[in-house]
C-alpha positions as CSV (number, residue, x, y, z in Angstrom):
1,X,76.2,81.4,63.1
2,X,76.8,82.2,59.7
3,X,73.6,82.9,57.4
4,X,72.7,82.1,54.1
5,X,70.5,84.4,52.1
6,X,67.3,82.8,50.2
7,X,67.3,83.8,46.8
8,X,64.6,83.6,43.9
9,X,66.0,81.7,41.2
10,X,63.5,81.2,37.8
11,X,60.4,80.0,39.2
12,X,62.4,78.1,42.6
13,X,64.3,79.6,45.6
14,X,67.8,79.1,46.0
15,X,71.2,80.2,48.0
16,X,74.7,81.7,47.2
17,X,77.2,79.2,49.1
18,X,80.0,80.5,50.4
19,X,83.5,79.9,48.2
20,X,85.8,78.2,51.3
21,X,82.4,75.1,51.0
22,X,84.3,74.0,47.9
23,X,81.2,73.1,46.4
24,X,80.9,73.2,42.5
25,X,78.1,73.3,40.3
26,X,76.6,70.4,39.7
27,X,77.5,68.9,43.3
28,X,74.4,66.9,45.0
29,X,74.4,68.2,48.9
30,X,72.7,65.2,51.0
31,X,70.3,66.7,53.7
32,X,68.2,65.7,56.6
33,X,65.2,67.9,58.2
34,X,65.2,67.7,62.2
35,X,62.0,69.7,63.1
36,X,63.0,73.2,61.9
37,X,66.7,72.7,61.2
38,X,67.9,72.0,58.1
39,X,70.7,69.9,58.1
40,X,73.4,69.7,55.2
41,X,75.9,66.8,55.1
42,X,78.8,67.4,52.6
43,X,80.8,64.1,53.5
44,X,79.6,62.4,50.6
45,X,81.2,65.3,48.4
46,X,84.5,65.9,50.4
47,X,85.0,61.9,49.7
48,X,84.2,62.0,46.4
49,X,86.8,64.8,45.6
50,X,89.6,63.0,47.7
51,X,88.6,60.2,45.7
52,X,89.2,62.1,42.5
53,X,92.7,63.8,43.8
54,X,93.9,60.2,44.5
55,X,93.1,58.8,40.9
56,X,94.8,61.5,39.5
57,X,98.1,61.3,41.4
58,X,98.0,57.9,40.5
59,X,98.1,58.8,36.7
60,X,101.3,61.3,37.6
61,X,103.0,57.8,38.8
62,X,101.7,55.8,35.8
63,X,103.0,58.2,33.9
64,X,106.6,58.5,35.6
65,X,106.1,62.0,37.0
66,X,107.4,60.9,40.5
67,X,111.0,61.1,42.3
68,X,112.3,58.6,44.8
69,X,113.5,59.7,48.2
70,X,116.9,60.2,47.4
71,X,116.3,62.6,44.3
72,X,114.0,64.6,47.2
73,X,116.7,64.6,49.4
74,X,118.8,66.3,46.9
75,X,116.2,68.6,45.3
76,X,115.0,70.2,48.6
77,X,117.0,69.2,51.5
78,X,118.2,72.6,51.6
79,X,114.7,73.5,52.9
80,X,115.2,70.6,55.5
81,X,113.7,67.6,53.7
82,X,115.5,64.0,54.4
83,X,116.7,65.7,58.3
């Protein structure tokens, strides 16, 4: 099981999380304590990021930055698109 090291941060303690978790400064992590276990719940952060990504893709659509199926076949057909 991976470990996190508790560090002193000012007058408090905290930990550095691995980059692969996709956490950013200011993210709020939900947690619950079950006996001696502290369970971190990253689901709300992942949902927030998914929403941001979807909204960003709609911005591209509104700006006309999209192509249709036929254009995709022409541009990427040599890679197997449309087969």
